[in-house]
N, C-alpha and C positions, 0 to 999 in steps of 0.2 A: 621364607625363613625369617625368623624374628631378628631384631637388632642384637639381643643378647647372644644368640647362636652365632650370628656372623661375627661378632667380636671375638668369641671364644675360638671358633674355627680359624679365623684369620690369625690370631695369636698362635694357635697351635701349628698352623702351617708355616709361619715365620720361624718358630723354634724348630720345628722339624728340618726346615732348609738349612738353618744355621748349624744344627747338630749334623746333618748330612755332610755339609761342607767341611766342618771341622773333622769329622770321622774318616772322610775320604782323604783329606790332607794329611792327617796323622798316619793313616794306613800307608799312603804312599811314600811319606818320609821314612817311616820305620822299615818298610820293605826295602827301599833303596839303601838304607844304612846296613841292614843284614846281608843284602846281596853284595854290597861293596866289600864287607868283611870276608865273604867267601871268595870273592874275587882276589883280595889281598892274599888269602890262604893259597889260592891257585898259584899266583905269581911267586909265592915263597916255596911253593912245592915243586916248582918246575925242575930245578937242578937235582934235588934228592931223589925225585921220581925217575928222571931220566938215567941218573946213575944206578938206581935200583934195577931198572929194566936191563941196562947193560950187564949188571952183575948176573942177573938170573939168565941171561943168555949164555953166559960162560960157566954156569954152575949146574951140576946135576940135581934134580929135585930129590927130596927125601921120599921115603916109602909112602907117605900118606899124601904126597903131592905137593907138600910145602917145600919151600927152599930154605936151606941152611943159611944162618946169618952169622957173620964174623963175631968172635967172642968179644966182649967188653968187660974189663976188669977180670980176666981169666975166668969168666962164666959165659955160657951160651944163653941167648935168649930163646924163649919158647915159641918160636914161629912168629916173632914180632919184628917188624922192619927197624933198622936202626935210627930212623927218623920218626918223630911223632906225627903221624898223619890222622885225620879223622877217620872213624870207622867207614869202610865201604869206599875208600878212596881208590880210584881206578886210573890206570896210566897206560898209554899206548902210543907207540911210535910207528908211523906209516911210512911205507917206501914211496918212491916216486909214483909208482902205479896205483897207490891207494891202498895196497895190502898191508896188513899189520905184521911187522917183523917181529914184534915181542909184546907182551903186556904183563901187568901186574894187577891182580884183582883181589880186593878185599883185605889183603894182608892178615889173613887169618879169619876173616868173617865170611858170610855167606850172602852178601848183597847181589842182587841181580845186576848185571852190567847195564851201563846206558846204551840207549838207542841212538848211536851217534850217526850222523849224516854221512854219506858217502863222500861228499866234497865239502871242503871248508875253505874259507878265505885265509890264505897264508901270506898275504902281502905285509900284514901287521897283526900283531897279537889280537885276537878277538875272543868274545865271551858270548856264550849262548846257553839256554836252558832247554834241556830235553827230558824226556820221560825215561824210566827204566824200561828194560825189555819186557818185564811183566806188568808194566803199568801201574805198580803200587806206589811209587814216589817219583820224584824228579831229581835230576842232576844238574849242577851248574858245571859247564864245560869250558875250559880254555884251550884254544887252538894256537900253537906258536911254532913258527918255522925254525928247524935247526940249521947249522952250518953245512951239513953234509946233504942238503936237499931232502932231508926227511922232516916229517911233521910230528910234533909232540902234542898229544891230547891228553889233558888230565881232567878228571871228573870227579866231583865231591858231592855226596848226597845232600839234598836240601830238606831232609826231614824235619830237622830241628827248626830251620827257618820257616817252613810251611806250618809246623805246629805252632810256632810263636805267633805267626800271622793270623792263623785260624783262631788262636785264644784271644788276640787282639780284636778280631773281627767280632767274636761272639760277645766279648766284654763290652765293646762299643755299642753294639745293638742293644744289650741288656740295660746298660747305663742310660742310653739314649730313651729306650722306652720308659724307664723309671722317671727320667727327667720330664718327658713329655706328659706322663701321668701327673707329676706333681705340678707342673706349670698349668695343665688343664684344670686342675683342682683349684689352685690359687687364682687363676684366671676367672673361673666360674664364681668364686667367692668375691673377688673384687668387682666384676662386672655386675653381680647381683646387688652388691653393696652401693656401687655407683649409679645404677639404674633405678634403685629403689625410689628416689625422689620423683623420677618420671612416672612410676606406677601411681604415686600419690597425685601428680598432676593429673594423670588420666582419670583417675577417681573423681577428683575435684571438677574436671571438665564434665564428667558425666552428671555431677549434681547441678552444675550450672545449666547444662543442656536440659535438664529436668525442670528448670525454672527458678533455681536458687541462685540469683544474681548476687547475693552477698557473700558467697564463698570466694576464698582467695587461696593461692598457693602458700604453703608454709615454708619451703626451702628457698630462701632468697639471699643466700650468700654470694655477694658479687665477686668473690674471689675465685669462684668456680664457674664452669660453662653452664651447668644445670642451675646454679644460683642465679646467674645473669638470665637465664631463660625464664625462671620463676619471676623475677622482678619485672621482666618484659611483659609476661603474661598478666601480672597483677595489674601493671599499667593499662594494658589492653582491656582486661576485665572492668577496670574502674572507668575507662572511656565507654566501654559498651554499657555499663550500669547507667552513667550519666545519659548516654544517647537514648536508652530506653526510657529513663525518667523524663527526659525532655520530650520524647515522642508521646508518652502517656500524657504529660501536661499539655502538649499541643493538641492531642486528640480531646482531651477534656475541655481545652479552651474553645476548640472548634464546635463541640457538642453544645457548650454553653453559649457561643455566639449564634449557632443556629437556632437554639431555643430562645435566646433573647430576641433575635431578628423576627422570628416568627410572632412572638409576643407583641413586638412593636408594631408589626404589620397587621395583627389580628385586631387590635383595638380600632384603628380607623376603619378597617373593613367591616367590623361589627357595627360601628356607627353608621357607616354608609348603607349596610344592609337593613338597619333599623329604620332610618329614614326613608329608604326605598319602600319598605313595608308600609310606613306611615302614608307615602304618596299614593300607594295603591288603595288604601283605605279611605282616600277621598280628600286628602290634604290639598290636592290640585284645585279642589272646589272651594277652598277656604284661602283667600290671598295671604292672610297673615301667617298661616301654617305653611303655605307653599314657599313664601319667602325665607322662612326659618330653615325648611328642609334644603332648599337650594344653597343657602349660605353654609350650613353645616357639612353638606356634601362637598362643597368646594374647599372648606377649610380642611377637612379630613383628607380629600385627594391631594391638596397641596402638602399635607403633612407627609403622606405617603411618597409623593414625588421627591420631597427633600430626603427622606430616609433612603429611598432607592438610589438617588444620586450620590449620596454620601457612601452608601454600601459599594457602589460602583467605583468611586473614587479611591476607597481603601483598598479594593481588590486590585486596581491597577497600580496603586503604589507598593502594594505587597508583591506584585509580579516583576517590580523593577522597570516599569515603563520609563523611557527616557524623559528628561525634563527640558524645558526651554531655558537655557542658562545664559545669563548676562549679568554685568555689573548691576547691583542692587544696592540702594541706600536704605539700610534697616531703620535708621533714625527716621527718615521721611515716612517709611511705611508705619512706624509706630506713631508718628504724629498724626496720620490720617485715621489710624484705628482709635486714637484718643478723641479725635474730633467727632468721629461717628459715635462713639460712646456717649459723648456729652450731648449729642442730639437726641440719642435714644433714651438716655437717663439723665434729664437736664438737672435733677436734684442731687445727682452723685457727684462726689469730688474725684475727678479723674486726672491724675498729674503725670507729665512726661519729664523725665530727666535724661536728656541727650544733648550734651554740650557741644558735639561736633558730629559731622557725617561719618557713618561707619558702613563701608562698602564690603560686600560679600559677592561671590560669583553663584547665582542661583536663579530659580524661576520666580519671578516677581509675583505672579498671581498665586502660587502656592504659598510663598513666604507671606503674603499679605493675609491669606486665609489663616496661617498659623497664629499671627498676632491677633487678628480678629477673633479666632475661637478661644485664645487665652483670655482676652479682655472681656468677652462676653461671658465665659465661665465665671470670671471673678465677679462680674455684676450680678449674674443670675443666682449664684450659690452664697452670696453674703447679704447681710442685712442692708436696707436702703441707706443707712447712715455710715456705712463703712467705706472709707476711701480706698482708691485703687491707684497705684503707683506703677508706671512703666518705665524702666530704666534700659538705656542702650549705652554700651561702651565697648571700646576697642582694647582688647588685652594682648595685642601683638600678634600671635598666630591664630587668634580666634575672636570672633565678634560674640558678646554676651548680651542676650535680651532677657530681662527679668520683669515678671508681672507679679506684684505683691499686693496682698490684701490684709485687712485687719478683722477678718471674719472669724468664725469658730475654729478655723484650722482643720487639719487632717489628723487622723490617728495613724499609728504605725502601719496597721493593717490597710487602711484605705490608701495611705501612700504607695504601698506595693502593688496596688491593683487599679490605681485610679486611671491609668493609661490604657486599660484593657477596653474593648468595645462593650458598650451597654452596661458598663459597670455603674452601680448607683451608690452614692454615699447617702446611707439611711439616717445617720446619727452625726449630730454636732454641726451640720451645715444646713442652711436654709435653701430650699430650691423654689424659685419663682413659679407662679402659676403657669402652666402650659409647658414650660421647660423645653428642652431640646430633645434630640434623638438619642443621646447617649453616646454618640460616636465622635464628638468634637475633639476630645483629648487624644483618642486613638488616632484620629486623622493627624493631629499635630505631631504625634510621635512617628507616624509613618513618613509625613513630609520632612521632618527633620532629619530621620535617619536616611531618607533618600538623598539628602544633601550632605551625608557623611558627618553629620552632627550628632548632638545628643541632647535630650531633654530629662529633667529631673525635677523633683519637688522637695522642699524642705519647710520646716516650721518657720514662721516670721517671728520677730521680737517686738513687742512683747506677746503678741498673739496673732493668729492668722496663718496664711500660707503663702509661699513663694514658689512660682513656676518659673524655671530658668531654662533657656535655649542657648546652647553654644554651637556656633557654626564656624567652619574653617574660612580663614579669610582668602 
């Protein structure tokens, strides 16, 4: 069963239960009120009926079976009792043995007498309801003990009461049915109106499932439950779209990484195969060619070894391998990297600005590699006369390392991708002959992030680039 059907059925059942309870309560209250009125009439009729029975006992009946009544205002009534009784009122006085000593029936009417029980409780005045002898209607009966050990039974027909209760029952059922129909119609309209946004959400979800991740739910009024659901769905859809975009970007980056790695490995492998072919063609018989072949094979093999080692290091860092952590003076590591750079490039101006030791908790070997890669990157990708400045300072909650150069600098696009594996800056910067593997800055980023730090690049003033590394102290 659908949600719409369950809501409508549930509402109709609740309304039915409420109407049934109200109708039953009303019926019981009205019936009690009407029966109490008859009981009051029976109590008021006790003395007149008993007197009338005694009068009939001592009066001869008329020819038609009726009893004459005393004149009132010098006129005689036409077969009507002197007291106003409801039509069909029945009276009976029973002797001690239970037989009726006298009775009065109908007072000029033709009602069937009541089917009175043989024994009644006479300890106190009691009331009961019985059927007529022909079963056509009911009587309300009062039994009352008299002083002379006789029992007075008075019965009044309940035709008007039963008719009123039947009319009340019929009216209640008709009105309840009309109310239920109206409530069901209104409930159907309200539920349909309230669930219409859910239908829209279902349609939107279908479009999203078909691949349109840009679709969003329109009903986002946070004052309603459906609106809050729409807002939550839109937030979830936004997160899913971002996750799919990140996954797509990651897959694209992985494909580019594999392609770049294959290209980097193919170049030395091609060289080695070429020199091996040269060796097979007789280079081993020519000492000068043999020495060249062996040297180039050794160089290309070393290049491949470095590339494979760096790929392995990058993979381990991305897997979250634990680092050897201990207090490390970043200023001292920077001093060592500057000294190494001055030896490798004696004509290059490489300066260190580190007024005091700056300690971090990290892996000394990996942090040393970070600084060495940044300094080497600055030397390899800037002109020979471009100075390089390494700065280390303590900024309270973090240690900041900066490597600045005065080279051509980076474009905005290059700055966004420079830390990606194998990314090459083709314009605006000079790359030294031979170069590296293209993994140096990617390894820097991986090591820094493994230390819960961050790495970034920005333009230098008046020109050049600045690579900054922030590490928690």
